[in-house]
C-alpha positions as CSV (number, residue, x, y, z in Angstrom):
1,M,-30.9,7.1,10.1
2,A,-28.1,8.8,8.2
3,D,-27.0,7.5,4.8
4,S,-23.5,6.1,4.3
5,K,-22.2,9.4,2.6
6,S,-23.3,11.4,5.7
7,Q,-21.6,8.9,8.0
8,D,-18.4,9.1,5.9
9,R,-18.4,12.9,6.1
10,A,-18.9,12.7,9.8
11,R,-15.9,10.3,10.2
12,G,-13.8,12.5,7.9
13,I,-13.8,10.0,5.0
14,T,-13.7,11.7,1.6
15,P,-15.1,10.2,-1.6
16,A,-11.6,9.7,-2.9
17,A,-10.6,7.8,0.3
18,R,-13.5,5.4,-0.4
19,T,-11.5,4.2,-3.5
20,I,-8.9,2.6,-1.3
21,R,-11.1,-0.1,0.1
22,P,-11.9,-1.9,-3.2
23,A,-8.2,-2.2,-4.0
24,I,-7.6,-4.0,-0.8
25,P,-9.1,-7.5,-1.2
26,E,-11.7,-8.8,1.2
27,R,-9.0,-10.8,2.9
28,G,-7.0,-7.6,3.4
29,I,-3.6,-6.7,2.3
30,G,-2.6,-10.2,3.3
31,A,-4.3,-11.3,0.0
32,V,-1.4,-9.8,-1.9
33,D,0.5,-13.1,-1.9
34,T,3.2,-12.5,-4.5
35,L,5.8,-10.0,-5.3
36,E,4.2,-9.7,-8.8
37,Q,0.9,-8.7,-7.2
38,Y,2.6,-6.0,-5.1
39,A,5.6,-4.5,-6.9
40,L,6.4,-2.3,-9.9
41,G,9.0,-3.0,-12.6
42,R,7.6,-6.0,-14.4
43,D,5.8,-5.8,-17.7
44,D,2.5,-6.7,-16.0
45,S,3.0,-4.4,-13.0
46,G,0.0,-2.2,-14.2
47,K,-2.1,-4.6,-12.2
48,S,0.0,-4.4,-9.0
49,F,-0.9,-2.8,-5.7
50,C,2.0,-0.3,-6.1
51,Y,0.8,0.7,-9.5
52,W,-2.7,1.3,-8.2
53,L,-1.3,3.3,-5.2
54,E,0.9,5.5,-7.4
55,Y,-1.4,6.1,-10.3
56,E,-5.0,5.5,-9.3
57,T,-5.2,7.4,-6.0
58,T,-4.0,10.8,-7.1
59,D,-7.3,12.4,-5.8
60,L,-6.0,11.6,-2.3
61,G,-2.6,13.1,-3.0
62,S,0.2,12.3,-5.4
63,I,3.2,10.1,-4.9
64,L,4.1,10.2,-8.5
65,G,7.7,10.4,-9.5
66,G,10.8,9.8,-7.4
67,N,12.4,6.4,-7.1
68,V,10.7,3.0,-7.1
69,S,12.5,2.3,-3.8
70,K,9.7,4.2,-2.1
71,F,7.8,0.9,-2.2
72,W,10.7,-1.0,-0.6
73,V,10.7,-3.8,-3.1
74,W,10.6,-3.8,-6.9
75,W,11.7,-5.8,-10.1
76,D,14.8,-4.4,-11.7
77,K,14.6,-5.1,-15.5
78,K,18.3,-4.5,-16.1
79,K,19.4,-6.9,-13.3
80,K,16.5,-9.2,-14.0
81,A,16.1,-9.7,-10.3
82,W,14.0,-8.5,-7.4
83,Q,15.5,-5.7,-5.4
84,W,14.6,-4.3,-2.0
85,I,15.9,-1.6,0.2
86,K,18.7,-3.0,2.3
87,G,18.2,-1.1,5.5
88,I,15.1,-2.9,6.7
89,G,16.8,-5.9,8.2
90,V,15.6,-8.6,5.8
91,Q,17.5,-11.0,3.5
92,S,15.2,-11.3,0.5
93,A,12.5,-9.5,-1.5
94,A,10.0,-12.0,-0.2
95,D,10.9,-11.1,3.4
96,A,10.6,-7.5,2.5
97,L,7.1,-8.1,1.1
98,S,6.2,-9.9,4.4
99,L,7.4,-6.9,6.4
100,I,5.5,-4.5,4.2
101,K,2.3,-6.5,4.5
102,Q,2.6,-6.6,8.3
103,G,3.0,-2.8,8.4
104,L,0.1,-2.1,6.0
105,T,-2.1,-4.4,7.9
106,K,-1.5,-2.5,11.1
107,L,-2.1,0.8,9.3
108,V,-5.4,-0.4,7.7
109,Q,-6.5,-1.8,11.1
110,A,-5.8,1.6,12.8
111,V,-7.8,3.4,10.2
112,E,-10.7,1.0,10.5
113,E,-10.6,1.6,14.3
114,A,-10.4,5.4,13.8
115,R,-7.0,5.5,15.5
116,F,-5.7,8.2,13.1
117,D,-3.4,9.8,15.7
118,Q,-1.4,6.5,15.8
119,L,-0.7,6.3,12.0
120,D,2.7,8.1,12.1
121,E,3.9,6.0,15.0
122,I,2.8,2.8,13.2
123,G,4.4,4.0,10.0
124,D,7.7,4.5,11.8
125,E,7.9,1.0,13.2
């Protein structure tokens, strides 16, 4: 029987990619219940999902820099309010988070089912 590292290599999973799973709680991305747990911008955002994604997964490829809007929702310190990109058809930051969680859940499920050819299509939904 092959060990888990051999199985991962055969499935195209790199050691860096294995770091993703621990950051997604056992309940899945749905366990990210609050905007604070997800978004950047607040003083405690070093514990957020977006912080982890931007700063802790650089072995997979870097998304450092650019604008915080790449995460679709964020805390604006100057306005002291949650902000979200307006072109996604939602009326609140909480609704934006719900939409993000739905999309990420679909992406994670596709990866777990090795449907890699569908990732771009799912990401465009």
